[in-house]
C-alpha positions as CSV (number, residue, x, y, z in Angstrom):
1,M,-6.8,34.5,5.2
2,N,-7.1,30.7,5.1
3,A,-9.8,29.2,3.0
4,T,-11.9,26.4,4.5
5,P,-11.7,23.2,2.4
6,T,-14.9,22.3,0.7
7,L,-16.2,18.8,0.3
8,E,-15.8,19.2,-3.5
9,G,-12.2,20.3,-3.1
10,V,-11.4,17.4,-0.8
11,R,-13.1,14.9,-3.1
12,H,-11.2,16.3,-6.1
13,K,-7.9,15.9,-4.3
14,W,-8.8,12.4,-3.2
15,H,-9.6,11.4,-6.8
16,G,-6.5,13.0,-8.0
17,D,-4.2,11.2,-5.6
18,L,-5.8,7.8,-6.4
19,Q,-5.6,8.5,-10.1
20,L,-2.0,9.4,-9.8
21,Q,-1.3,6.0,-8.1
22,G,-3.3,4.3,-10.9
23,L,-1.4,6.1,-13.7
24,L,1.9,5.0,-12.1
25,V,0.8,1.4,-12.1
26,L,-0.4,1.7,-15.7
27,S,2.9,3.3,-16.9
28,D,5.0,0.6,-15.1
29,A,2.7,-2.1,-16.6
30,A,3.2,-0.7,-20.1
31,R,6.9,-1.0,-19.7
32,S,6.7,-4.5,-18.3
33,S,7.1,-7.6,-20.5
34,R,3.9,-9.1,-19.0
35,P,1.6,-6.1,-18.3
36,A,-1.5,-8.2,-17.3
37,L,0.5,-10.1,-14.7
38,Y,2.1,-6.8,-13.4
39,I,-1.4,-5.3,-13.0
40,S,-2.9,-8.3,-11.3
41,E,0.0,-8.4,-8.8
42,N,-0.6,-4.7,-8.1
43,L,-4.3,-5.1,-7.6
44,A,-3.5,-7.8,-5.0
45,D,-1.2,-5.3,-3.3
46,I,-3.8,-2.6,-3.4
47,R,-6.4,-5.0,-1.9
48,D,-4.0,-5.7,1.0
49,A,-2.8,-2.1,1.5
50,Y,-6.3,-0.6,1.5
51,Q,-7.9,-3.4,3.6
52,N,-9.4,-0.9,5.9
53,H,-10.4,1.5,3.1
54,P,-12.6,-0.4,0.7
55,R,-14.0,2.7,-1.1
56,E,-10.5,3.8,-2.1
57,A,-9.4,0.3,-3.1
58,T,-12.5,-0.1,-5.2
59,Y,-12.0,3.2,-6.9
60,L,-8.4,2.6,-7.6
61,C,-8.9,-0.9,-8.9
62,N,-11.7,0.2,-11.2
63,F,-9.6,3.1,-12.5
64,I,-6.7,0.8,-13.2
65,L,-8.8,-1.9,-14.9
66,Y,-10.7,0.5,-17.0
67,H,-7.7,2.3,-18.3
68,A,-5.7,-0.9,-18.7
69,G,-8.5,-2.3,-20.9
70,Q,-8.5,0.9,-22.9
71,R,-4.7,0.7,-23.4
72,G,-4.8,-3.0,-24.3
73,L,-2.7,-4.0,-21.3
74,L,-5.0,-6.9,-20.2
75,G,-5.1,-9.0,-23.3
76,D,-2.6,-11.3,-24.8
77,S,-1.6,-8.7,-27.4
78,R,2.1,-8.7,-26.6
79,G,2.1,-12.5,-26.8
């Protein structure tokens, strides 16, 4: 018997998929010699790739920026 997807289940998968993308950007940025530049270039790519999906682009960019700030990837700490 197949279960009918619920709105909550779809929303959870949607968030999970976007968060996985965001975590990949963050891990690559952490390995980069210039993480803030790497992140800014990826945010521009996200803006272009999700041009017709502003909700997803906003969620993903906010996720990346929040966690990058928490991890110290946006400042000049690697200077």
